[in-house]
C-alpha positions, 0 to 999 in steps of 0.5 A, a space after each residue: 254543669 259546664 255543658 249546660 252553660 255552653 248550651 245556654 251560651 249557644 242559645 243566647 248567641 242564636 238569639 243575638 244572631 237573629 236580632 242582628 239578622 233582623 237589623 240587617 234585613 231591616 236596614 237593607 229594606 230601608 236602603 232598597 225602598 225606592 223614591 219613585 214608582 218608576 223603580 217598582 221592582 225595588 218595592 218587591 225586594 224591599 218587601 221581601 227584606 221586611 218580611 225577613 226582618 219580621 221573621 227573624 225578629 219574631 223568632 228571636 222574641 220566641 226564643 227569648 220567651 222559651 229561654 225565660 220559661 225554661 229558667 223559670 221552671 228550673 228555678 221552681 224545681 230548685 226551690 222544691 228540692 234540696 241539694 243532691 246527696 250521695 248515698 251510702 247504699 252503693 259505696 265500695 265498702 258496702 259492696 265489699 261487706 255484702 260480698 259483691 266485689 273483692 
């Protein structure tokens, strides 16, 4: 159970990191946007930053949707089945009575 929560923590951290990266790239694109055509080279850099921001943001949204779908599927499976129960079929006492172990 603890391993699953750690995996969930990693997934949420990855989503947050991508949203932060999208914000940083967007801020850099805004800062690099030139005020005149004379600095046309900055249009290229700013465009690349915008593309990176859109890429990071779309990836973060996609991961959020995947995480939501996974949680929804797990909830559906939990509704269908009951809690797991231990079986007496393979207990130590049963194996001793069957002569399989001493």
